[in-house]
C-alpha positions, -999 to +999 in steps of 0.1 A: -475+103-202-439+093-204-415+110-227-380+105-240-354+130-251-335+127-283-306+148-294-301+156-331-274+172-352-276+206-335-276+190-301-312+204-295-332+179-275-368+173-285-395+153-268-413+123-283-445+112-266-444+076-257-477+069-241-508+056-259-508+036-291-478+040-315-492+060-345-458+069-359-452+039-381-414+043-379-413+081-381-395+102-355-425+124-347-425+154-323-455+176-313-459+209-331-448+230-301-415+210-300-411+213-338-413+251-335-387+250-308-365+227-329-367+252-358-364+282-335-397+296-348-428+306-329-458+282-326-479+309-344-455+310-373-457+272-376-495+274-375-495+300-403-472+279-424-497+250-421-526+273-431-509+291-460-484+265-471-446+267-474-438+249-442-425+214-435-448+184-441-468+174-410-491+147-397-525+152-381-531+122-358-564+123-341-567+161-333-530+168-328-502+180-352-469+162-354-437+167-375-412+141-385-377+153-375-363+142-409-389+165-426-379+194-404-342+188-412-350+186-449-372+218-448-345+239-431-317+225-454-337+237-485-336+272-471-298+274-469-284+304-488-249+314-496-256+349-509-286+373-512-287+364-550-297+328-540-332+340-532-340+345-569-336+307-576 
């Protein structure tokens, strides 16, 4: 399997699998483990977010979970707060 590294806004590299058929249809997809690393969350937290909801949108392709980097960026941006009173919104 070949991989390529991409750098995003935070300068954090992530891996995109490039072997096998292209199932991404133009999305910048990364495996669940790399998505957790990208968000600085544990893999188990990401799994719980998939089960209980509240996490970023994901794709299930064959039997593997992938995230679009744009969805990860949007999800984390929606959690930006400027004060503790922002939580009530």
